[in-house]
N, C-alpha and C positions, 0 to 999 in steps of 0.2 A: 425264375429265369436268371441266368448269369449275364446281366446286361453288359458289363465291361467286355466279356468274352465275345458277345455278339457284335459289339461295335468294332472291336479289334479284327474280327473275321471279315466284316464288311469292308474294312479298309485294306485288306490284303489284296494286292493286285492279282495274285494267282487265282482268286475266286471269280474274277471277271465282273465284279460289280462296277458300274459306272461311278465315277467320283461323285457325280451329282446325287445318285441314289444313296451312296454311303453317307454323304453329307446330310441329306434329307432325313435318313434314318437316325443319325446321331443327334440332329436338332430335335427330332420328335422325342427321342429317349430323354434328352436333357430337359426338354420342356415338361415331360411327364414324370420323370424320376429324378433327374440330376445324376450325373455319372457317379458321383461319390456316394449317393444315397440309394444306390440300386438295390440294396437288400431290404429296404423298407417295403413291406407289403401294404398295399392300399387298393381296394377294389376298384375305385374310380380311375386311379392312375393306370392300373394294369389293364382295365377295359379299354382305355384310350390308347395304350400302347399296342394292344392286340389289334384294334381297329386300324391303327396307322400301319402296322406291319402288313395287314391284309390289303390295304390300299396302295402301299408303296412298292411292295415286293412281289415278284412272281412266286409261284409255288416252289420252284426249284431253289430260288434264293432263300425262301423261308426255311425249307428243309435243311439247307446248308448251314444257316445260322443256328438252327436248333441243334445241329450236331456239335457245335461249339458252345452253345449257351444252355445246355440241358441242366436241369436242377438235380439235386440229390446224388451228386457224384461223390460217393464216399458213404459215410455212415455205416450202418449195419449191413446193408446190401453190398456196398463196395468192399467191405471186409470179407464177406462171404465169397464174393467173386475172386478176390485175390487168393484166398485159401483154395478155392475150387480149381483155379488155374493149374496149380501143382498136381492136384489129384487127377486132373483130366489129361495131363501131358502124355503125349504118345498115342492117344486115341484118335480115331477118325472124327470128323465133325458130327456125323450121325450118332456115333457112340457117345460123344461128349454131351450132345443134347439129350439122348436117352438117359444117361446117368444123371444129368442135372434134374430132369423131370422126376425120375424115380426117387431121388433124394429130397425132393421138395425145395431145392435151392432156387433162388432168384425168381424168375418169372416162368409161368407155363410157356414152353417154347416148342416150336416144331420146325423141322427142316422140310421145305416144300419141294415138290418135284422139279421145279425150275432152278433149284439151288439157292433160293432165297430163304431167309429165316423169318418166321412170324413169332412175335412175342405178345402175350396178352398181359396187360398191366392195369392196375388201379392204383392211384396215388392220392396224396392230399389235394393235388390240383383238381382231380376228378370230383371229389366231394364239393370243393369250393365252387367250381364252375358249373357243375351239373344243376345246381340250384338257381343259376342265373341264365335263363334261356337265351337272352340276347348275346351273351358271351359264349355260351356253349355251341352256338352255330358257327363261330369264327374259326377258320382253318388254323390260325396261329395259337388258339387257346390251349392246345394240348401238346404243342411242339416241345416244350421244356421237358415233359415226361418222356417223350420219344428220345430226346438227346441223352437223358439219364439212362434209359434202358439200353441205348446203343453203347454208351461208354462202359456200362457194367458187363454187357454181353461180350464186348470186344476183349475186356480183361479176362473174363472167365473162359471164353472159348479160344482165345489167342488168335483172333482173326482181325483183318482190317475190313471194315464194312462201312456202309453209308445208309442213311434213311432213304427208303424207296417210296413208302407211303404211310399215312396215318389214317386209321379208321376210328372215329371217335363217336361217343354217344350223342344222339340228337335228342332234344327235349321230347319226351313222350314215347320214345321208341323202346324203353324198357332195358336197354343195354346198361350194364354197370361197369364194363371194362373197355379200355382202349385196346386196339390191336395195331401193332407196328410191324411193317415189313421192312427187313433190312437186306440189302444186296451185298453179298460177300465180294470184296475186291481182291483179296488175297488171303491165303491160309497161312 
């Protein structure tokens, strides 16, 4: 999770967070991570942060923060998305998604009848959290991967979108992938 980005987003007035909520979130993050130490991975700290986010924030607020605080923005997937953007320029959104899937780029993605986009993803977060049943049930546990998938798909497809929902594996259900639904705001 990109903790600094999440705190910054919570403090932005345009997002409609109450000052008290933003302050409470920042205090929780500072207590569990320390703002400057936010890249340090520690299972107990991350579990405490995920629990706090679930208790402090509404689902809409959590999704918004994950849009700003997603992990893995860049790296090999990010480079592929930047290259793919030029290749897909001038195509319709349906053609872009079809071409992405045929070439095996990025994530298995589909355009839904209602105009939303669903992407299936598995990441390092999934392996880490799937083995910890108490964390895997938490709504905030997979948001960082949704934010990363959103950022990468926005780059590749050239769209403005937001996270609509996150469907994540529950302990014992046999799912190995997360599914994210993104609402397209503008093309």
